[in-house]
Structures are given as C-alpha cells and as structure tokens.
N, C-alpha and C positions, 0 to 999 in steps of 0.2 A: 657700350651697349646702350641702346634706346628702348624705350617702352612705348607702345601705342595703345590706345583704346580705339576699338573698332565697334561700331554698332550699326544696327540695320533695322529697317521697317519693310517687310516683304508683303505684298498684297496677296498672292496666291498661296494657299496652304502647301501645296506639294513643292513649290519652288522654295518656300520658307524652310522646308525640312531639308532640302538639298543644300541651301546655303548654310544652315546650321551644322550639318555634317562636314561640309568642307571646311568652316571655320574652325571646328574641332580638330582638324588635322594641322592647323596653323598656330592656334592661340588656345589660351586657357579661358573657359566661360567664367564670367563674373555673375551674369544673369543670363536669361534665355537668349537674348539678343544683344548682349554686351560682352565683349571679349578683351582679354589683355594679351597683346602680342609683344613678346620680348625678343628683340633681335635688332639687326641693323636695316638700312634702307633696302637692301636686296631681299631680306625676309618679308618685309612689308610689301614690296613690289610683287613678289611671288605670290603672296596671298591675295592681293587685290586683282592680280591678273587672273587667278583661277576664279575668283568670284565674278569677274566680268564676264565670263563665259556663261554664267547662270542667271544673273539679275537681268530684269528689264528696265532699262534707264528710265523709261517714260511712267513706269508704274511703282517702282521700287525706291527706297532712299537708303544709301549707304554712307557712313561718315567715318573718318580716321583721324584721330587727334594724337599728336606726340605729347608725352608726358615730360615734364621738365625733370632733369636728373635729381635735383634736390628740391623738389616742389612741397607746397604746404598740403599736409594730409590731414584729413578729419573724416569723421563718420557721423552721420545723423540717423537716428532711429535705433532699433533693437540690434544688438551684436549678432553677427551670423555664427559665431563660434562661442563655445562656453567660455566663461571667465578663466584666464590662467593659460588658455590655449592660444598660441601664436602662429599664424600661418607664415611659413619661411619659404614660400614658392618663388619669391622674387630673387634675382641675383643680388649679391651683397652690394654691389654699386647702385642698385636701385631701392634697396629697403631703408 
C-alpha cells in the first residue's frame, strides 16, 4: 500500500469547491487544499482522472507526491490533537 500527498491551488472559488468535494471522495483532508490518499497506483489514477475533468490546467495547479513507506516524520508548530491523543487513521504499514 502506498500513500500520496495531493495538494492544489485553484483560482476560481466555485471550481475550488468542486475540487474539494471531489478530493473528499478519494482522500482524507489534512488541510483545506492538502489531502492524504492511501492506496495504490490505480486509486491515484482514479482520483487524478476525476480531477482532470474539473481543473483548468492553464489557471490551476495540482501536485501529487508519493510518500516513502518508512520516511522521516516530524511536525513543526502547534499540535493538532491534544496531548495523549494519537491519530491512527493510517494503515499499519504506513504508520
């Protein structure tokens, strides 16, 4: 199983809402325009194909980055969850 970070910068507000709704069907939001997609190449291809029908390539920017299976993890800034609470939304192979 692979994980991908997908983010976007959409110029037009209405199109931005459509992209956000479509992304929520495929991946977990980390920030408003940053998502975590857990799945294989086929899941990534389905997600990006659905978004290709919505975005305007000349105006919008979308990026997809694969995450390494055992990459370095660090957080900078204030914790998003209270101390003692651990998010276990990732599959065991990626956590």
